[in-house]
Structure formats: C-alpha cells, structure tokens
C-alpha positions as CSV (number, residue, x, y, z in Angstrom):
1,M,98.1,100.8,100.9
2,S,98.0,100.7,104.6
3,G,101.3,99.9,106.4
4,E,103.4,100.1,103.3
5,A,106.3,102.4,102.6
6,T,106.5,104.1,99.2
7,P,109.7,103.8,97.2
8,A,110.7,107.3,98.4
9,A,110.8,106.0,101.9
10,A,112.3,102.7,101.2
11,G,115.9,103.8,102.0
12,K,115.1,103.2,105.6
13,T,114.1,99.5,105.1
14,V,117.7,98.1,104.9
15,A,117.7,98.0,108.7
16,D,113.9,97.8,109.2
17,P,112.5,94.3,108.6
18,V,108.9,95.6,109.3
19,A,108.3,98.1,106.4
20,W,107.3,97.1,103.0
21,S,108.3,99.1,99.9
22,A,106.5,99.2,96.5
23,W,108.3,99.1,93.2
24,P,106.9,99.5,89.6
25,A,107.2,96.5,87.3
26,P,106.1,97.9,83.9
27,A,104.9,96.0,80.9
28,K,106.7,96.3,77.5
29,L,105.9,96.0,73.9
30,N,108.0,94.6,71.1
31,L,107.3,97.1,68.3
32,F,108.7,94.5,65.9
33,L,110.5,91.2,66.3
34,R,112.7,89.6,63.6
35,I,114.8,86.4,63.6
36,T,117.9,86.9,61.6
37,G,119.6,83.5,62.1
38,R,120.7,80.9,64.6
39,R,123.8,81.3,66.8
40,D,126.5,78.7,67.5
41,D,124.9,78.1,70.9
42,G,121.6,77.0,69.4
43,Y,119.7,80.2,70.3
44,H,118.2,82.4,67.6
45,S,119.6,85.8,66.7
46,L,116.8,88.4,67.2
47,Q,116.2,92.0,66.5
48,S,113.5,94.0,68.2
49,M,112.5,97.5,69.6
50,F,111.4,97.4,73.2
51,R,108.9,100.0,74.3
52,M,108.3,100.6,78.0
53,L,104.8,101.2,79.1
54,D,103.5,103.4,81.9
55,W,101.4,100.5,83.3
56,G,102.1,97.1,84.8
57,D,102.6,95.1,88.0
58,T,103.7,96.4,91.4
59,V,106.3,94.4,93.3
60,H,106.2,94.8,97.1
61,V,109.4,93.9,99.0
62,R,110.2,93.6,102.7
63,V,113.7,92.8,104.1
64,R,113.9,89.8,106.4
65,A,116.7,89.3,108.9
66,D,116.6,85.5,108.8
67,G,117.9,85.1,105.3
68,R,114.8,83.4,103.9
69,I,113.2,84.4,100.5
70,V,109.5,84.1,100.9
71,R,106.7,84.6,98.4
72,A,104.1,86.3,100.6
73,D,101.2,85.5,98.2
74,V,100.5,83.3,95.2
75,T,101.5,85.6,92.3
76,L,99.9,83.3,89.7
77,P,97.6,80.3,90.6
78,G,99.4,77.1,89.9
79,L,102.9,78.7,89.7
80,D,105.2,77.0,92.2
81,A,107.3,79.5,94.2
82,D,110.6,77.9,93.0
83,A,109.5,78.6,89.4
84,D,108.5,82.2,90.1
85,L,110.9,84.5,88.4
86,A,110.6,87.1,91.2
87,V,111.6,84.5,93.8
88,R,114.4,83.2,91.6
89,A,115.7,86.7,91.0
90,A,116.0,87.3,94.8
91,K,117.7,84.0,95.4
92,L,120.2,84.5,92.6
93,L,121.1,88.0,93.8
94,Q,121.4,86.7,97.4
95,K,123.7,83.9,96.4
96,E,125.9,85.9,94.1
97,A,126.3,88.7,96.6
98,S,126.6,86.4,99.7
99,V,123.8,88.3,101.4
100,S,122.7,87.3,104.9
101,H,119.4,89.2,104.7
102,G,116.3,87.7,103.1
103,A,113.1,89.1,101.7
104,D,109.4,88.8,101.6
105,I,108.0,89.4,98.0
106,R,104.5,90.1,97.0
107,V,103.4,91.0,93.5
108,E,100.2,92.8,92.4
109,K,99.6,91.3,89.0
110,R,98.0,93.4,86.3
111,I,100.1,92.2,83.3
112,P,98.4,89.1,81.8
113,A,100.5,85.9,81.7
114,G,101.6,84.6,78.3
115,G,100.7,87.8,76.5
116,G,104.2,88.8,75.5
117,F,104.0,91.9,77.7
118,G,106.9,90.9,79.8
119,G,105.2,90.5,83.2
120,G,107.4,87.8,84.8
121,S,110.6,89.3,83.4
122,S,109.7,92.8,84.7
123,D,108.8,91.4,88.1
124,A,112.2,89.7,88.3
125,A,114.0,92.9,87.2
126,S,112.2,95.0,89.8
127,V,113.2,92.5,92.5
128,L,116.8,92.7,91.5
129,V,116.8,96.6,91.5
130,A,114.8,96.8,94.7
131,L,116.9,94.3,96.7
132,N,120.2,95.7,95.3
133,H,119.0,99.0,97.0
134,L,117.4,97.5,100.1
135,W,120.3,95.2,100.9
136,G,122.8,98.0,100.2
137,L,124.8,96.0,97.6
138,G,125.8,98.8,95.2
139,R,125.7,96.6,92.1
140,S,125.7,98.6,88.9
141,S,122.9,98.4,86.3
142,A,125.1,96.4,84.0
143,Q,125.9,93.9,86.7
144,L,122.2,93.5,87.5
145,A,121.4,93.1,83.8
146,A,124.0,90.4,83.5
147,L,122.4,88.5,86.4
148,G,119.0,89.1,84.9
149,L,120.1,87.5,81.6
150,R,120.6,84.2,83.5
151,L,116.9,84.4,84.4
152,G,115.5,85.3,80.9
153,A,116.4,87.2,77.8
154,D,113.9,90.0,78.5
155,V,115.0,90.7,82.1
156,P,118.0,92.9,81.1
157,V,115.9,95.5,79.3
158,F,113.7,96.0,82.3
159,V,116.8,96.4,84.6
160,V,118.3,99.0,82.2
161,G,114.8,100.6,81.9
162,E,115.2,102.4,78.6
163,N,113.3,102.1,75.3
164,A,115.9,100.2,73.3
165,W,116.9,98.5,70.1
166,A,117.7,94.9,71.0
167,E,119.9,92.3,69.3
168,G,121.5,89.0,70.1
169,V,118.9,87.1,72.2
170,G,117.6,90.5,73.3
171,E,120.5,91.4,75.7
172,R,122.5,93.7,73.4
173,L,120.6,97.0,74.0
174,T,121.0,100.4,72.4
175,P,118.8,103.1,74.0
176,V,116.5,104.9,71.5
177,G,114.3,107.9,72.2
178,L,110.8,107.2,71.1
179,P,108.0,109.8,70.6
180,P,105.0,109.9,73.0
181,A,102.4,107.3,72.0
182,W,99.3,105.6,73.4
183,Y,98.4,102.0,72.9
184,V,95.3,99.8,72.9
185,L,96.3,96.4,74.2
186,V,94.3,93.2,73.8
187,D,95.0,89.9,75.6
188,P,93.3,87.0,73.8
189,G,94.0,84.9,76.9
190,V,95.5,81.8,75.2
191,P,98.8,80.2,76.2
192,T,101.7,80.4,73.7
193,P,104.2,77.5,73.9
194,T,107.4,79.3,72.9
195,A,109.4,76.1,72.1
196,A,106.6,75.0,69.7
197,L,106.5,78.4,68.1
198,F,110.3,78.4,67.4
199,A,110.0,74.9,66.0
200,D,107.1,75.7,63.6
201,P,108.2,75.0,60.0
202,E,106.5,78.2,58.8
203,L,108.5,80.5,61.1
204,T,110.8,82.9,59.2
205,R,114.2,82.4,60.8
206,N,116.5,84.1,58.3
207,A,115.1,87.7,57.8
208,A,117.6,90.2,56.5
209,P,119.0,92.3,59.4
210,A,117.3,95.6,59.9
211,T,118.8,98.9,61.1
212,I,117.6,101.5,63.6
213,S,117.2,103.8,60.5
214,D,114.8,101.3,59.0
215,F,112.7,101.4,62.1
216,V,112.7,105.2,62.4
217,S,111.8,105.6,58.7
218,G,108.6,103.5,59.4
219,A,109.7,100.4,57.4
220,P,107.2,97.5,58.1
221,L,109.5,95.2,60.0
222,G,106.8,93.0,61.4
223,N,106.8,90.2,64.0
224,A,108.1,86.8,62.8
225,F,105.6,85.0,65.1
226,E,102.5,86.8,64.0
227,P,101.5,84.6,61.0
228,V,102.3,81.5,63.1
229,L,100.2,82.5,66.0
230,R,97.3,83.7,63.8
231,R,97.2,80.4,62.1
232,R,97.5,78.3,65.3
233,E,95.2,80.3,67.6
234,P,91.7,81.3,66.5
235,A,91.5,83.7,69.5
236,V,94.6,85.6,68.3
237,E,93.2,85.8,64.8
238,A,89.9,87.2,66.2
239,A,91.8,89.8,68.2
240,F,93.7,90.9,65.1
241,A,90.5,91.1,63.1
242,A,88.9,93.3,65.8
243,L,92.0,95.6,66.2
244,S,92.5,95.9,62.4
245,R,89.2,97.8,62.3
246,V,90.7,100.6,64.4
247,G,94.3,100.7,63.2
248,R,97.4,98.6,62.3
249,A,97.4,95.6,64.6
250,R,100.6,94.1,65.8
251,L,101.8,91.2,67.9
252,T,104.1,91.7,70.9
253,G,107.0,89.3,71.6
254,T,106.3,85.6,71.4
255,G,103.0,85.9,73.4
256,S,99.4,86.2,72.2
257,G,99.1,89.9,73.1
258,C,98.2,92.3,70.3
259,F,98.2,96.1,70.1
260,V,97.6,99.2,68.0
261,E,99.6,102.4,68.4
262,F,98.0,105.9,68.5
263,A,99.5,109.4,68.7
264,T,97.0,110.6,71.3
265,R,95.1,109.3,74.3
266,E,91.8,110.5,72.8
267,A,92.4,108.4,69.6
268,A,93.3,105.4,71.6
269,E,90.3,105.7,73.9
270,A,88.0,106.1,70.9
271,A,89.5,103.0,69.3
272,H,89.1,101.1,72.6
273,A,85.4,102.1,72.8
274,A,84.9,100.8,69.2
275,L,86.1,97.3,70.0
276,P,83.6,94.4,70.4
277,A,82.3,93.7,73.8
278,G,84.1,90.8,75.6
279,L,87.6,91.6,74.5
280,R,90.1,92.0,77.4
281,A,91.6,95.3,76.4
282,W,93.4,98.3,78.0
283,V,94.5,101.8,77.0
284,V,98.0,102.6,78.2
285,A,100.7,105.2,77.6
286,G,104.1,104.6,76.3
287,A,106.8,105.7,78.7
288,A,109.9,107.7,77.9
289,R,111.7,105.3,80.3
290,S,110.8,102.7,82.9
291,P,108.8,103.9,85.9
292,L,111.2,101.7,87.9
293,L,114.1,104.1,87.2
294,D,112.0,107.0,88.5
295,A,111.2,105.1,91.7
296,L,114.9,104.2,92.2
297,Q,115.8,107.8,91.6
298,D,113.3,109.0,94.2
299,V,114.7,106.5,96.7
300,T,118.3,107.4,96.2
301,Q,117.6,111.1,96.3
302,G,115.6,110.7,99.5
303,R,118.5,108.8,101.1
304,R,121.0,111.5,100.2
305,Q,118.7,114.1,101.6
306,E,118.4,112.2,104.9
307,A,122.2,111.5,105.2
C-alpha cells in the first residue's frame, strides 16, 4: 500500500508522525462454548477453546504529535467513532499511560460484524499492541490484556495471541497447542442481540464443567447458543443445513457465524465449492498463534538490529 510502513519498519514511527504502520487483527473461532453457571457479579461463567485464524482485518496506525485520537475512516457504516472499540482502546491506553502522543487509526475490515469471529475485539487488541510499541510504553502482554478486558471479554485472548482454553468470562486463558486445520466459514449476515440470547429461556446455563482432556479426546462439547440461534434465525438454520452436507457444522461465539473444520486445504476448498450459490463463505487456515505476535516480533527484532 503506497506510503505505508510495514510492521517491520514501524519501529521508526515513534518519532515520525508521517509514516503509517500496518498490524494484523486476526479473526478467531470458538471451537466450543459452554455456560457453566452464573457468577456473583451477574456475569455467566463460560468455557471455550479459542482458535486463532490466519485471516482477518488489518489495522493501520500513525502516531500524532497533538494528542488526538482520530478514526481516519469509517470502519463500519453507522458506527460512531466513540463506540468504535479500536478508538476506545487507543483512548484507554493513552489515559492509563498518561501519553502525550495521539494516533490516527484506520481499519481494513474483512471480518463480518456480528458473526462471532471477534472482529471488533481483535481490532482493539491490535491497537493496544501497536500503540504500546509505537508510543514506547513497554507495557507487558498481561498489562495490555487487563486493559483489554475493560473493553470486552474477547480482547485479552487477541492480546495474548495464543490458541487457548478460556474460562471465567473468557479472560482466564491457558495456551493449548492445536494441530493444523482449515475451516470453511459462513456468515449468514444476521445481527445477534447478545443480551437477548443470554435471556432466552431455552439457553443452557448450567452445563457440567468440561476439561481440556475432554476437548482433546474429541468429546462433543457444543455451543450453548447454537440451538437458540437456529430456532430464532432462519438464516442461521439455513447456513447450518448447507454446511451439514459437507461436514460437522458449528457455531462460533455468540454470533451468527458458522464453520466446519477440515484437516487439509484441499478438503476445505472442495467443501466450499459444494456449498449453494449465494452463501457468504471463506476458506481460511487455523494459525498456530496470532499473526499479530509475528508482526510484533518482526518490529522488535528490527529495532534491535537498528540500535
């Protein structure tokens, strides 16, 4: 992209308010999602396995000297800048670290909104990681993840950047190595009101806690929101019907997005080709870890080499 620095060159932008740097903001899948009870603070206790994907948005960041946080484009039509998680992440980090610098932020959106693929949370995490580097703050991953939790339950996993077993509201993370896999994703394109889903009387809120061993052994742990969404949304039911012809269809997160896992790219592409015309679908690879971590490593190694 003309006039933009790559992450490997971004180490120079702390003192350079002209150059842009580009940072991956990958999508994720919840390979299962269970509700095991309700906490004293009113939130539900969850269990899930987060899978990072080698596909997603790209967050572009440029340091400003005037202290302003500016959204350089409209990330999502109709989304006010003050409600944009990427902007909120920058403002939170700026306030907590008492930073005098500002930032321009521009997001190339590929992850569909409301699909449960983590787009907004991933964008926010990438902003935290990028500005921590560009502003020279030196905050640890754990510190950034704690800030991210104030923005949303899924933000910490994107900051940490590992495939992980999650508990609590999704913030207690245990890294887990996952084998290579390919996925066919489908976005039915319908909004999913999270509050209404949690309030649905048919939602299973007291599932028996599972273990990592249960997951590794292939136990069918499921997604608590799948039967609710399939009943409420005909488009989700239609997506499941289509995907079920090529494999075991699953729901991700609390969104409307669905997926099927395959061991090889060839199998995933064959399944994608067999889907009915008109479905919004992609073939994407699972990642061993977040591409954001690789970008940050490239940046820091480049800085050390130049010092």
